[in-house]
Structure formats: structure tokens, C-alpha cells
C-alpha positions as a Markdown table, in Angstrom:
| # | Residue | x | y | z |
|---|---|---|---|---|
| 1 | Unk | -113.9 | 13.9 | -103.6 |
| 2 | Unk | -113.8 | 16.7 | -106.6 |
| 3 | Unk | -116.1 | 16.2 | -109.4 |
| 4 | Unk | -113.4 | 16.4 | -112.0 |
| 5 | Unk | -110.2 | 13.6 | -112.3 |
| 6 | Unk | -106.7 | 15.3 | -112.5 |
| 7 | Unk | -104.9 | 15.9 | -115.8 |
| 8 | Unk | -103.3 | 12.3 | -115.7 |
| 9 | Unk | -100.7 | 11.5 | -113.7 |
| 10 | Unk | -97.3 | 8.9 | -114.8 |
| 11 | Unk | -97.3 | 5.5 | -112.6 |
| 12 | Unk | -96.1 | 5.9 | -109.0 |
| 13 | Unk | -92.7 | 5.3 | -108.2 |
| 14 | Unk | -91.7 | 2.8 | -105.6 |
| 15 | Unk | -91.0 | 6.1 | -103.3 |
| 16 | Unk | -94.7 | 7.6 | -103.5 |
| 17 | Unk | -96.4 | 4.2 | -103.1 |
| 18 | Unk | -94.3 | 3.4 | -100.2 |
| 19 | Unk | -95.4 | 7.6 | -98.0 |
| 20 | Unk | -98.8 | 6.8 | -99.3 |
| 21 | Unk | -99.0 | 3.6 | -97.5 |
| 22 | Unk | -97.7 | 5.3 | -94.3 |
| 23 | Unk | -99.9 | 8.7 | -94.2 |
| 24 | Unk | -102.3 | 6.2 | -94.4 |
| 25 | Unk | -101.3 | 4.7 | -91.3 |
| 26 | Unk | -100.5 | 8.0 | -89.9 |
| 27 | Unk | -104.0 | 8.8 | -91.0 |
| 28 | Unk | -106.1 | 6.4 | -89.4 |
| 29 | Unk | -103.6 | 6.7 | -86.4 |
| 30 | Unk | -104.0 | 10.3 | -85.9 |
| 31 | Unk | -108.0 | 9.2 | -86.3 |
| 32 | Unk | -107.8 | 7.3 | -83.4 |
| 33 | Unk | -106.0 | 8.5 | -81.1 |
| 34 | Unk | -105.8 | 12.6 | -82.2 |
| 35 | Unk | -102.5 | 12.9 | -80.1 |
| 36 | Unk | -100.6 | 11.9 | -82.6 |
| 37 | Unk | -100.8 | 14.8 | -85.0 |
| 38 | Unk | -98.1 | 16.3 | -83.4 |
| 39 | Unk | -98.1 | 20.1 | -83.4 |
| 40 | Unk | -100.2 | 21.9 | -85.5 |
| 41 | Unk | -99.0 | 25.0 | -87.8 |
| 42 | Unk | -101.4 | 27.3 | -89.4 |
| 43 | Unk | -100.7 | 30.0 | -91.9 |
| 44 | Unk | -103.1 | 32.2 | -93.8 |
| 45 | Unk | -102.8 | 33.0 | -97.7 |
| 46 | Unk | -103.7 | 36.3 | -99.4 |
| 47 | Unk | -104.5 | 34.9 | -103.4 |
| 48 | Unk | -104.5 | 37.7 | -105.7 |
| 49 | Unk | -107.0 | 36.3 | -108.7 |
| 50 | Unk | -110.0 | 36.0 | -107.1 |
| 51 | Unk | -109.2 | 38.4 | -104.2 |
| 52 | Unk | -109.3 | 35.9 | -101.5 |
| 53 | Unk | -107.7 | 34.4 | -98.1 |
| 54 | Unk | -107.5 | 31.0 | -97.4 |
| 55 | Unk | -106.0 | 29.1 | -93.8 |
| 56 | Unk | -104.0 | 26.3 | -94.3 |
| 57 | Unk | -103.5 | 24.1 | -91.5 |
| 58 | Unk | -100.8 | 21.0 | -91.3 |
| 59 | Unk | -99.9 | 18.8 | -88.5 |
| 60 | Unk | -96.2 | 18.0 | -88.0 |
| 61 | Unk | -97.1 | 13.8 | -87.4 |
| 62 | Unk | -99.5 | 14.1 | -90.8 |
| 63 | Unk | -97.1 | 14.7 | -93.8 |
| 64 | Unk | -98.8 | 16.4 | -96.9 |
| 65 | Unk | -102.3 | 16.4 | -95.5 |
| 66 | Unk | -103.4 | 19.9 | -95.8 |
| 67 | Unk | -106.7 | 21.1 | -94.2 |
| 68 | Unk | -107.9 | 24.3 | -96.2 |
| 69 | Unk | -110.2 | 26.9 | -93.9 |
| 70 | Unk | -110.4 | 25.4 | -90.6 |
| 71 | Unk | -113.1 | 22.6 | -90.2 |
| 72 | Unk | -116.3 | 23.3 | -92.7 |
| 73 | Unk | -113.3 | 23.5 | -95.4 |
| 74 | Unk | -111.4 | 21.0 | -97.5 |
| 75 | Unk | -108.5 | 18.7 | -97.1 |
| 76 | Unk | -106.2 | 17.5 | -99.5 |
| 77 | Unk | -102.9 | 15.3 | -99.7 |
| 78 | Unk | -99.7 | 15.9 | -101.3 |
| 79 | Unk | -99.6 | 12.1 | -102.7 |
| 80 | Unk | -103.5 | 12.7 | -104.3 |
| 81 | Unk | -102.7 | 15.7 | -106.4 |
| 82 | Unk | -105.8 | 17.3 | -107.8 |
| 83 | Unk | -108.5 | 15.8 | -105.1 |
| 84 | Unk | -110.2 | 17.3 | -102.5 |
| 85 | Unk | -111.9 | 16.0 | -99.8 |
| 86 | Unk | -114.6 | 16.8 | -97.2 |
| 87 | Unk | -114.4 | 16.0 | -93.6 |
| 88 | Unk | -116.7 | 13.0 | -93.6 |
| 89 | Unk | -115.2 | 11.5 | -96.9 |
| 90 | Unk | -111.2 | 11.2 | -95.2 |
| 91 | Unk | -111.6 | 8.4 | -93.3 |
| 92 | Unk | -114.3 | 6.8 | -96.4 |
| 93 | Unk | -112.8 | 8.1 | -99.0 |
| 94 | Unk | -109.1 | 10.0 | -98.6 |
| 95 | Unk | -107.8 | 7.2 | -97.0 |
| 96 | Unk | -108.9 | 4.4 | -98.8 |
| 97 | Unk | -107.1 | 6.3 | -101.9 |
| 98 | Unk | -104.0 | 6.3 | -100.2 |
| 99 | Unk | -103.8 | 2.6 | -99.6 |
| 100 | Unk | -105.2 | 2.1 | -102.7 |
| 101 | Unk | -102.1 | 4.1 | -104.1 |
| 102 | Unk | -99.7 | 2.4 | -101.9 |
| 103 | Unk | -101.3 | -1.6 | -102.3 |
| 104 | Unk | -102.2 | -1.6 | -105.9 |
| 105 | Unk | -100.0 | 1.3 | -107.0 |
| 106 | Unk | -104.0 | 3.0 | -108.7 |
| 107 | Unk | -104.6 | 6.8 | -108.2 |
| 108 | Unk | -108.1 | 8.0 | -108.1 |
| 109 | Unk | -109.3 | 8.3 | -111.8 |
| 110 | Unk | -113.2 | 9.6 | -110.4 |
| 111 | Unk | -115.3 | 10.8 | -108.3 |
| 112 | Unk | -116.7 | 8.2 | -105.2 |
| 113 | Unk | -118.9 | 10.4 | -103.9 |
| 114 | Unk | -121.4 | 11.1 | -107.1 |
| 115 | Unk | -123.0 | 14.1 | -105.5 |
| 116 | Unk | -122.1 | 17.8 | -104.8 |
| 117 | Unk | -118.8 | 18.0 | -105.0 |
| 118 | Unk | -116.7 | 19.0 | -102.2 |
| 119 | Unk | -116.0 | 22.7 | -101.0 |
């Protein structure tokens, strides 16, 4: 997970908690059976400052979940704004963060992994 916390957000709404629960279940299902991800969409984004580009990948049955720059890149979810995760952290950290949001209304506030920030 990224090393710094995003700006403080208001408490999650019931709708945000419901969406986070659905997202956690969908990600667990996709890990167990990758065919449940749905159609893949890939787009290339050119960024002017700093001048670089990124590849963004999303899946039809995983709304809000995004992969940036392929398997070695980072992952994010719209339910967890400001946080990025490595591939290894999806099961270990992202899904538990989504479940904590859904079940307890708790957003992540500090990085679980105290090592180097995710790339």
C-alpha cells in the first residue's frame, strides 16, 4: 500500500459501504476463478506533466478496480481513493481494506506494509 495516507475523507455512506462489500466479494471471486473478471478494457493515457504515459486496465465485472502499467505496475480501487497496491497486496491488503470499509465503515489511514512504498 502507498506509504502516505490520502487526505482525510468524510465518513463513508451506506452506499459506499455496500459498494466496497461487493467489490471485495468480486475480487475474491476473480482471484479464485479469473474467468469471472469479465471483458478487459485497456487504454493508454498520455500525461503532459511529467511527460510520460500509462496503460490503464479495467474489467467489466470488477467496477472501480484498475491496474496501471501491467502486472508489474500498481492497482487501485475507487472505494479506496489515494491508495495504491502491488499485485501481492491485493489479497493481503486491498481486499481486507475493502471489507473493513464495508463491515465497519473504516477507511485505511496508514500503510500496512512498512517497507518501501508500492510502485
